[in-house]
C-alpha positions as CSV (number, residue, x, y, z in Angstrom):
1,X,-0.9,7.6,-23.9
2,X,-4.0,5.6,-24.0
3,X,-2.2,2.5,-22.8
4,X,-0.5,4.4,-19.9
5,X,-4.0,5.6,-18.9
6,X,-5.2,2.2,-18.9
7,X,-2.3,0.9,-16.8
8,X,-2.7,3.9,-14.5
9,X,-6.3,3.1,-13.8
10,X,-5.5,-0.6,-13.3
11,X,-2.7,0.1,-10.8
12,X,-4.9,2.6,-8.8
13,X,-7.7,0.2,-8.5
14,X,-5.4,-2.4,-7.1
15,X,-3.9,0.0,-4.7
16,X,-7.4,0.9,-3.6
17,X,-8.1,-2.7,-2.8
18,X,-5.0,-2.5,-0.4
19,X,-5.2,0.7,1.4
20,X,-8.4,0.2,3.4
21,X,-7.0,-2.7,5.3
22,X,-4.2,-0.5,6.8
23,X,-6.3,2.5,7.5
24,X,-6.3,3.1,11.1
25,X,-4.4,5.1,13.8
26,X,-4.5,6.6,17.3
27,X,-6.2,9.6,18.5
28,X,-4.4,13.1,18.7
29,X,-5.2,16.4,20.4
30,X,-8.6,17.8,20.1
31,X,-9.0,21.1,18.0
32,X,-10.6,24.1,19.3
33,X,-14.5,24.2,19.5
34,X,-14.4,27.5,17.5
35,X,-13.6,25.7,14.3
36,X,-16.4,23.9,12.4
37,X,-16.4,20.2,12.9
38,X,-14.9,18.2,9.9
39,X,-17.2,16.1,7.7
40,X,-16.8,13.8,4.9
41,X,-18.5,16.5,2.9
42,X,-15.6,18.8,3.2
43,X,-13.3,16.6,1.1
44,X,-13.6,19.1,-1.8
45,X,-11.8,21.8,0.4
46,X,-9.6,19.4,2.5
47,X,-8.3,17.5,-0.6
48,X,-7.9,20.4,-3.0
49,X,-4.3,19.5,-3.8
50,X,-4.2,22.2,-6.7
51,X,-2.6,24.4,-3.9
52,X,0.3,22.1,-4.0
53,X,0.4,20.7,-7.6
54,X,2.0,22.4,-10.5
55,X,0.1,24.1,-13.2
56,X,0.3,20.9,-15.4
57,X,-2.3,19.3,-13.1
58,X,-6.0,19.6,-13.9
59,X,-8.8,18.9,-11.4
60,X,-11.1,16.4,-12.8
61,X,-14.7,15.4,-11.9
62,X,-14.1,12.0,-10.3
63,X,-17.5,10.7,-10.9
64,X,-17.4,11.4,-14.6
65,X,-14.1,9.6,-14.9
66,X,-15.3,6.7,-13.1
67,X,-13.7,7.4,-9.6
68,X,-16.5,8.3,-7.6
69,X,-16.8,6.7,-4.0
70,X,-19.6,4.2,-5.6
71,X,-17.4,3.3,-8.5
72,X,-14.3,2.5,-6.2
73,X,-16.5,0.7,-3.7
74,X,-15.2,2.7,-0.8
75,X,-18.4,2.9,1.3
76,X,-20.5,5.6,3.1
77,X,-17.8,5.9,5.8
78,X,-15.5,7.4,3.2
79,X,-15.5,10.7,1.5
80,X,-15.9,11.2,-2.3
81,X,-12.7,11.0,-4.4
82,X,-10.7,14.2,-5.6
83,X,-8.9,13.5,-8.7
84,X,-6.1,15.3,-10.6
85,X,-4.2,14.5,-13.9
86,X,-1.1,15.8,-15.5
87,X,-0.8,14.9,-19.2
88,X,2.6,16.0,-19.6
89,X,4.5,14.6,-17.9
90,X,2.0,11.8,-17.3
91,X,0.9,11.5,-13.6
92,X,-2.5,10.8,-12.0
93,X,-3.2,11.5,-8.3
94,X,-6.2,11.0,-6.2
95,X,-7.1,11.2,-2.5
96,X,-10.0,10.5,-0.2
97,X,-10.4,10.3,3.7
98,X,-12.2,8.8,6.4
99,X,-13.0,9.7,10.0
100,X,-12.5,6.8,12.5
101,X,-14.0,7.3,16.0
102,X,-13.3,3.9,17.5
103,X,-9.8,4.1,19.6
104,X,-9.8,0.4,19.3
105,X,-9.5,0.4,15.5
106,X,-7.0,3.1,15.7
107,X,-4.7,1.3,18.0
108,X,-4.8,-1.7,15.9
109,X,-4.1,0.1,12.7
110,X,-1.3,2.0,14.4
111,X,0.6,-1.4,15.0
112,X,0.2,-2.4,11.5
113,X,1.3,0.9,10.0
114,X,4.5,0.7,12.0
115,X,5.4,-2.7,10.7
116,X,7.4,-2.1,7.7
117,X,7.7,-5.8,6.6
118,X,4.0,-6.4,6.8
119,X,2.9,-3.3,5.0
120,X,5.3,-4.4,2.1
121,X,3.9,-7.9,2.1
122,X,0.4,-6.4,2.1
123,X,0.9,-4.1,-0.8
124,X,2.6,-6.7,-2.9
125,X,0.3,-9.5,-2.2
126,X,-2.7,-7.1,-2.7
127,X,-1.3,-6.2,-6.1
128,X,-0.8,-9.7,-7.2
129,X,-4.2,-11.0,-5.9
130,X,-6.0,-8.0,-7.6
131,X,-4.2,-8.7,-10.9
132,X,-5.1,-12.3,-10.7
133,X,-8.9,-11.2,-10.3
134,X,-8.6,-9.0,-13.2
135,X,-6.9,-11.6,-15.4
136,X,-3.9,-9.5,-15.8
137,X,-0.2,-10.9,-15.4
138,X,1.9,-8.4,-13.3
139,X,5.6,-8.5,-13.8
140,X,8.4,-6.9,-11.5
141,X,6.1,-5.5,-8.9
142,X,8.1,-4.0,-6.0
143,X,7.6,-1.6,-3.3
144,X,9.8,0.5,-0.8
145,X,8.1,1.6,2.5
146,X,9.0,4.6,4.2
147,X,7.7,6.9,7.1
148,X,7.6,10.6,6.3
149,X,7.0,13.2,9.0
150,X,3.5,14.1,8.2
151,X,0.5,14.3,10.9
152,X,0.6,12.0,13.8
153,X,1.6,9.1,11.8
154,X,2.2,8.2,8.3
155,X,3.4,5.5,5.8
156,X,4.6,5.8,2.2
157,X,4.8,2.9,-0.3
158,X,6.4,3.6,-3.5
159,X,7.5,1.2,-6.2
160,X,7.0,0.0,-9.8
161,X,4.8,-2.4,-11.4
162,X,4.6,-3.9,-15.1
163,X,1.5,-5.0,-17.0
164,X,0.5,-5.1,-20.6
165,X,4.5,-4.6,-21.4
166,X,4.3,-1.1,-19.7
167,X,6.2,-0.1,-16.5
168,X,4.4,2.4,-14.1
169,X,5.6,3.9,-11.0
170,X,3.2,4.2,-8.0
171,X,3.0,6.0,-4.6
172,X,0.5,5.4,-1.9
173,X,0.5,7.3,1.4
174,X,-1.7,7.1,4.4
175,X,-1.4,9.6,7.2
176,X,-3.7,10.4,10.1
177,X,-4.3,13.6,11.8
178,X,-6.3,13.0,15.0
179,X,-9.3,10.9,14.0
180,X,-9.1,11.8,10.2
181,X,-7.1,9.2,7.9
182,X,-6.1,10.4,4.6
183,X,-5.3,8.2,1.5
184,X,-3.3,9.6,-1.3
185,X,-2.3,7.6,-4.5
186,X,-0.3,8.3,-7.7
187,X,0.6,6.6,-10.8
188,X,3.0,7.9,-13.2
189,X,5.3,7.0,-16.1
190,X,8.9,6.4,-14.9
191,X,10.9,9.5,-14.6
192,X,9.9,13.0,-13.0
193,X,6.8,12.8,-10.6
194,X,5.4,14.9,-8.0
195,X,6.2,13.6,-4.5
196,X,3.2,12.8,-2.2
197,X,4.8,14.1,0.9
198,X,4.3,17.9,0.1
199,X,0.6,17.0,-0.9
200,X,0.0,15.5,2.4
201,X,1.5,18.2,4.4
202,X,-1.1,20.6,2.5
203,X,-3.9,18.5,3.3
204,X,-3.0,18.2,7.0
205,X,-2.8,22.1,7.2
206,X,-6.4,22.2,5.5
207,X,-7.6,19.6,8.1
208,X,-6.4,22.0,10.9
209,X,-9.1,24.5,9.6
210,X,-11.6,22.0,11.3
211,X,-12.3,20.6,14.7
212,X,-12.6,16.9,15.5
């Protein structure tokens, strides 16, 4: 299991390098003013996926595990990370979000998200480039792009990657709800795994508790 964890962390770090480049969208409808305005500090509530995950998942302290915003180099415009782990069957899931006010940035990001071929190319190239920087040889990296019906716009990339002689499955999802852009990532051993779509739907519902 130690080698699986090592590979999982490695793949997640590579995915983090890819996702910010495609994190934009267009504005949606404005929520009612009676709701509190969403803030990055609301991440523990918004990203609490324990409501959707099975009992095998444990919510971990991301900072203690080396997955804090600072550890990941996400920046002050991104929330802290919420991290969940299932040891059996093995799967690691984490999420964070940002709030993008610029309509120009959202419009540019929308065009990219809708370009399936470009998304696939960016993910694979990002994985390969990250592996080179880490001095690791990736084998058989692949990705399949789909567009789940979540939020105003969503993209899901799923695939497998091999390193250190171990094959891991990975999923990465970006969806937007008005000005909020959520990133969810998962790494798991091949076999049974939790889909990201229900997790995204749950997060979207909690975003609805706030105004933007």
